[in-house]
C-alpha positions, 0 to 999 in steps of 0.5 A: 177461897173466894175472890177479894176486893181491894177497894183503895181510899179515896177523900171524905171531908170532914164530915165523913162524906165521901167525895167523887171519887169515893162513890165512882169506886165503891159504885164499881166495886158493888157493880162488881159484887152484886155480879159474883156475891162470892166476893169479901171486900178489902177497904182502904182508908185511913186519915190524912190531911189531904184526903180525912181529916174526920173522926173515923177512918176512910175505910169506915165509911166506904164499909158503910157505903156499901151496905147501905147498897145492900153489901153483906156485913159478912163480905168485909174484910178488917180494915186497912188502915192506910194514908196513901197508894203505896202504902195501901198495897204495903199493907194488904200485900202481906193481907192478901197472900195469907188469904190467897184468893182465887182471885183479886180486884182492885177498883180504882178510878181510872185517872188512877189506874196507870199509876197503881198498877205501878205501884203494885207492881213495885211493891208486890216483887210477887208474880203469883200474886200479879197472876191473879190480879186484875184492875177494875177503874172506876168511871169518874164522874168529876166534872172536865174540869177537876178530871182534868186537874186529877189526870195532870195529878197523876201524869206528874207523879207517874213521872216522878216515879219513873226518875226515881228509877222506879223507887218508892218513898 
């Protein structure tokens, strides 16, 4: 089976316009895809007050963006309709286990990768999937003030995970 690029969801506005975070992640995923067209995309992201109040799931806009960049429509697995990073992994793992790809590339943001890895390890509890998973981080193009805010949010969220003995909600 070919390898899979799991792109973690990110915000878009009420009109479906992708955020800087989403575009950074999608561009990193597409760059990987350009190097190896034997990859399939698994886009995540549904609806949520804090990241998507439009009428279509975030994953739809992600797929649309990648196709406009040149990705083949046949290279997409069905969307993961999710509401946060924990949900992304909880819904992705059964699919990835069933498909059993050679490699799983998880694409997220540079400021998010540490917490995403922690959550992935908590959710998977599966050494075989862990062995074939590679995290790719998108270099953030946020302005320095916004990037600092995002990094602080991630640091707080990591501290919560640690203080809760790595127990997820």
